[in-house]
C-alpha positions as CSV (number, residue, x, y, z in Angstrom):
1,M,-0.1,0.2,-0.2
2,N,1.4,3.0,-0.7
3,S,1.7,6.2,1.6
4,L,0.1,9.7,0.7
5,Q,3.4,12.0,1.1
6,S,2.2,16.0,1.9
7,I,4.3,19.0,-0.4
8,T,3.6,22.3,0.3
9,A,5.2,24.3,-2.2
10,T,5.2,28.0,-4.1
11,T,3.5,28.7,-7.0
12,I,5.2,32.2,-7.1
13,P,7.5,32.6,-9.8
14,S,10.7,35.0,-10.1
15,N,8.6,37.4,-11.5
16,G,6.4,37.6,-8.5
17,D,3.4,36.8,-10.7
18,L,0.1,35.6,-8.3
19,N,-3.1,34.0,-7.7
20,P,-2.9,30.8,-9.1
21,Y,-6.1,29.9,-11.9
22,G,-5.4,27.1,-13.4
23,V,-4.1,23.6,-12.8
24,A,-2.9,20.0,-14.5
25,F,-2.0,17.4,-14.3
26,V,1.3,16.5,-17.4
27,P,-0.5,12.9,-17.6
28,A,1.8,9.6,-18.0
29,G,3.2,9.0,-21.2
30,F,3.7,12.5,-22.1
31,P,6.8,12.9,-24.5
32,S,10.3,12.9,-22.4
33,G,12.9,15.9,-23.3
34,G,11.4,18.6,-22.8
35,S,11.3,21.0,-20.0
36,I,8.1,19.5,-18.2
37,A,8.0,15.7,-17.2
38,A,4.9,13.3,-16.5
39,G,4.0,14.0,-12.5
40,D,4.5,17.2,-13.0
41,L,1.8,19.7,-12.3
42,L,1.8,23.1,-14.0
43,I,-0.5,25.9,-12.6
44,A,-0.6,29.7,-14.8
45,N,-1.5,32.8,-12.7
46,F,-4.1,34.7,-13.6
47,N,-2.9,38.2,-11.7
48,N,0.9,40.5,-11.6
49,N,3.1,40.8,-9.5
50,T,0.9,43.7,-7.9
51,N,-1.9,41.3,-7.5
52,L,-4.2,43.2,-10.7
53,Q,-7.2,40.9,-11.4
54,G,-6.2,39.3,-15.4
55,T,-2.5,40.6,-16.3
56,G,-0.4,37.8,-14.8
57,T,1.9,36.0,-18.2
58,T,3.2,32.8,-17.1
59,I,2.2,29.6,-16.6
60,V,5.0,27.1,-13.6
61,R,5.6,24.5,-13.4
62,T,6.0,22.0,-10.3
63,S,8.1,19.2,-9.7
64,P,6.4,15.8,-7.7
65,T,8.8,17.2,-4.6
66,G,7.8,20.6,-4.8
67,S,10.5,22.9,-6.6
68,L,9.8,25.5,-9.0
69,S,9.7,26.8,-12.3
70,V,8.5,28.7,-15.1
71,F,7.4,26.7,-17.8
72,A,6.3,29.6,-20.3
73,T,6.0,33.3,-20.2
74,S,3.0,34.6,-22.2
75,T,2.9,38.0,-24.3
76,L,-1.4,37.6,-23.9
77,I,-2.3,38.7,-20.2
78,G,-4.4,37.0,-17.6
79,L,-3.9,33.5,-18.0
80,D,-7.0,32.1,-16.1
81,T,-8.7,28.3,-15.3
82,A,-8.8,27.0,-18.6
83,L,-5.4,24.9,-18.3
84,G,-4.9,21.6,-19.9
85,V,-2.5,18.7,-20.8
86,L,-2.3,16.8,-24.5
87,S,-0.4,13.6,-24.0
88,R,1.6,14.0,-27.1
89,G,3.5,16.2,-25.7
90,F,1.3,20.1,-25.5
91,V,-0.1,22.8,-23.0
92,I,-2.6,24.2,-24.0
93,V,-3.8,27.7,-21.7
94,G,-6.7,30.5,-22.0
95,N,-6.6,34.1,-21.2
96,L,-8.9,36.7,-20.3
97,P,-7.2,40.3,-20.3
98,V,-8.0,42.3,-17.9
99,T,-7.7,46.4,-18.2
100,Y,-8.4,49.2,-15.8
101,P,-9.6,52.4,-17.2
102,G,-11.1,54.3,-14.8
103,G,-9.9,52.3,-12.0
104,V,-12.6,49.5,-13.6
105,A,-12.1,46.4,-14.2
106,T,-12.5,45.6,-17.5
107,P,-12.6,42.6,-19.7
108,H,-11.6,41.9,-22.9
109,Q,-10.9,39.3,-25.6
110,G,-9.6,36.2,-24.9
111,S,-7.4,33.2,-26.9
112,L,-6.2,30.1,-26.4
113,Q,-2.3,29.0,-27.0
114,I,-0.5,26.0,-27.3
115,F,3.1,25.8,-26.2
116,N,5.6,22.5,-26.9
117,R,6.5,20.5,-24.1
118,N,9.8,23.1,-24.1
119,G,7.3,25.9,-23.0
120,A,7.6,28.3,-27.0
121,L,4.7,29.4,-28.3
122,I,3.2,27.4,-31.6
123,S,-0.4,28.6,-32.1
124,T,-3.0,30.8,-30.8
125,L,-7.1,30.3,-31.7
126,N,-8.3,33.2,-32.1
127,D,-12.3,33.7,-32.4
128,S,-14.5,36.4,-31.1
129,T,-17.8,34.5,-31.6
130,L,-16.8,30.8,-30.5
131,L,-13.3,31.3,-28.6
132,D,-14.3,35.0,-26.5
133,S,-13.3,34.8,-22.9
134,P,-12.7,31.3,-22.8
135,W,-12.3,31.0,-18.9
136,D,-11.9,26.8,-18.3
137,L,-11.5,24.2,-20.4
138,T,-11.4,20.3,-20.3
139,I,-9.4,17.6,-22.6
140,N,-11.4,14.3,-24.4
141,D,-7.9,13.0,-24.9
142,Q,-7.5,10.3,-27.7
143,G,-3.8,10.9,-28.5
144,S,-3.8,11.8,-32.3
145,Q,-7.7,13.2,-31.9
146,A,-8.9,15.3,-28.9
147,Q,-11.7,16.8,-28.2
148,V,-11.3,20.5,-25.6
149,F,-14.1,21.8,-24.7
150,V,-14.8,25.7,-23.6
151,S,-16.2,27.8,-21.4
152,N,-16.5,31.5,-22.2
153,V,-17.6,33.8,-19.5
154,L,-18.4,37.1,-21.6
155,S,-21.0,35.2,-23.5
156,G,-22.3,32.2,-21.4
157,T,-21.7,30.0,-23.9
158,V,-19.6,26.9,-24.5
159,T,-17.9,24.9,-27.1
160,R,-15.8,22.1,-28.3
161,L,-13.1,21.9,-30.7
162,N,-11.6,19.0,-32.8
163,L,-7.9,18.5,-33.1
164,S,-5.9,16.5,-34.5
165,V,-2.5,16.2,-33.1
166,T,0.8,14.9,-33.8
167,S,4.1,15.0,-32.7
168,T,4.7,18.5,-34.0
169,Q,1.9,20.3,-34.2
170,V,-1.7,20.3,-33.0
171,T,-4.8,21.7,-35.9
172,V,-8.3,22.7,-35.5
173,V,-10.0,20.5,-37.7
174,S,-13.6,22.1,-36.7
175,K,-15.0,24.6,-33.5
176,T,-18.7,24.0,-32.9
177,R,-20.9,25.6,-29.9
178,I,-22.2,23.7,-28.5
179,G,-23.8,25.3,-25.1
180,S,-25.2,28.4,-24.6
181,G,-27.5,31.0,-22.4
182,Y,-25.6,30.5,-19.2
183,A,-26.3,33.5,-17.1
184,H,-22.9,35.8,-17.3
185,Q,-22.3,39.3,-15.2
186,P,-19.6,41.6,-13.8
187,N,-18.3,40.7,-10.5
188,A,-16.4,42.9,-7.9
189,A,-14.5,39.8,-6.8
190,A,-13.7,37.9,-9.9
191,V,-13.9,40.4,-12.6
192,V,-16.8,38.3,-14.2
193,A,-19.0,35.2,-13.2
194,G,-20.5,33.8,-15.4
195,P,-20.0,29.3,-16.8
196,T,-16.8,27.5,-14.8
197,G,-15.8,24.4,-14.1
198,L,-15.9,21.9,-16.7
199,A,-15.2,17.9,-16.2
200,Y,-15.8,15.2,-19.0
201,D,-17.5,11.9,-18.3
202,P,-16.1,9.7,-21.6
203,D,-17.6,6.6,-20.3
204,R,-21.3,8.5,-20.7
205,D,-20.0,11.3,-23.7
206,T,-21.6,13.7,-21.1
207,L,-19.8,16.8,-20.1
208,Y,-20.5,18.9,-17.2
209,V,-20.6,23.1,-16.8
210,A,-20.5,24.9,-13.6
211,S,-22.2,28.1,-13.7
212,T,-21.1,30.0,-11.1
213,A,-23.3,33.2,-12.2
């Protein structure tokens, strides 16, 4: 019987980013030779070093022993809970950029970014209708192909992306809106509230959506 080990580790990288949002484990079978490995934990930071929401830019790696390193730094701000790992060697993260005109938190058009296993950006997915504000995601990973379900917090919708995945690239085969009508509204504590947590049950082909508004 295996014993459980408790590890306490910081998620704050050298640039001081705060407010860890997205969390994803690197799965078994993930290709070796990169800057992350199976069993690592990835964390996306939503805030910058002054704690402004929607301005963080880093994905950090925590090893099974608790050591911290920066996996990737995004040129886009506001990395959020939409974080997942493809078993063929890629990391997907969403962002919701926030600006503060007049001191009021104002979210804007977001996107999905895809990084390879060395933390290099290989693709940015933008779609003002189907990916207007990625807030969370979950993946039905089938190796050479994958379904990525994405909740959009500014429009109250859910989109499914069908991907083709090789060892060197990820290609979007199709994008489809599969859910809409979720409540969404500004929120003083979290910038915005709307469809957030996603979980997919492959046995029942059922997607579960947490509607936080």
